[in-house]
N, C-alpha and C positions, 0 to 999 in steps of 0.2 A: 078299520073305522077311520073315516076322514073327519077332521074337525074343521068346520068353517068358521073363520073369524070375520066378524063384520066390523066395519069402522064406524064409530060413533063420532058425531061432530056437534059442537056447540059454538055459538057466536059469542065472542067477548066484546063488550062495549067499553071504550076508553074515553074519558074526558080529561083533558089537560087543564089544570087549575093554576099552575105556576110554572114559569120558565125563566131561567137566568143563564145566559151564555157565559158571562164572566165567572159565575160560580160553577158552571158545568152541571146544572141541575134542572130536572123536570119533575114536577109533582102532579099527581092526579088521582083519579078514581077509576076503578075497573070493576065491571060486574059481568058475571057469566052464570047463567041458570039462576039459582037461588043465592049465590054467593056475591058478596060485595067486599072490596078491599080498597085501601088507600095505598099509593105507592110513591116512592121517591127514587128517581133514577139519576145517579151521579155518573154521567157519561164519560167524563175524563178518566175516572177510575174504573168504569165498567161495573159499578156496584148498584144492585137493585135491592131496595127494602120494601117489603109488602106486609101490611098489617090489616086485619088481625091474622093470627096464625091459623085459624080454622079454614081449611081448604087451600092454604098457601101452596102446598106441593102441587096442586092442580094447575096453578096459574103462573108460577115463577118462570119456568122455562119458556112457555110460549110468549108470555109478556116480554121477557128479556129479548127474545128473537125479534119481536115486533118493534120494540124500542130501538134496538141496535140498527135495524133496517131503516126506520123512518124518523129517528130522533130529530134530524135537521129539518124535517117537513112539518113537525108538530107545532101547533100554536096554542097559547092559552085561550080557553073558551071553546076550543075545537072538540068536536065529537068524532071519534074514529071507531072502527071495528075490525076484528080479524077472527078467523075461524080456528078453533082448537079441534084437532082430530086425535082420536085415540082408538086403539084396537081393543075390542072387548072379547 
C-alpha cells in the first residue's frame, strides 16, 4: 500500500510595529489561519519570543527563518507575508 502525503500551505501575515537597530530588536504581529501572535526578534542574539503560547510551535520555526532572511529589509508599519508549508 502506498501512502500519499500532500503538502498543506498557509500564508502568514507579518506586521512590524517596532524596530531598533541599536538595540538589535524588531517587534510585531503575525497571524496565520485563525492564530495571532506577538513577536520580539532580537537579531544580534538570534532570539525569537512569540506570545501567546497557543499554536506557537506552528509559527516559531518558519517565522524565525523569515526574520533571519529579511530582517534588514523590514520596516515599522510594513506588512509582509510568507508561506508555511507542512506535510500532512
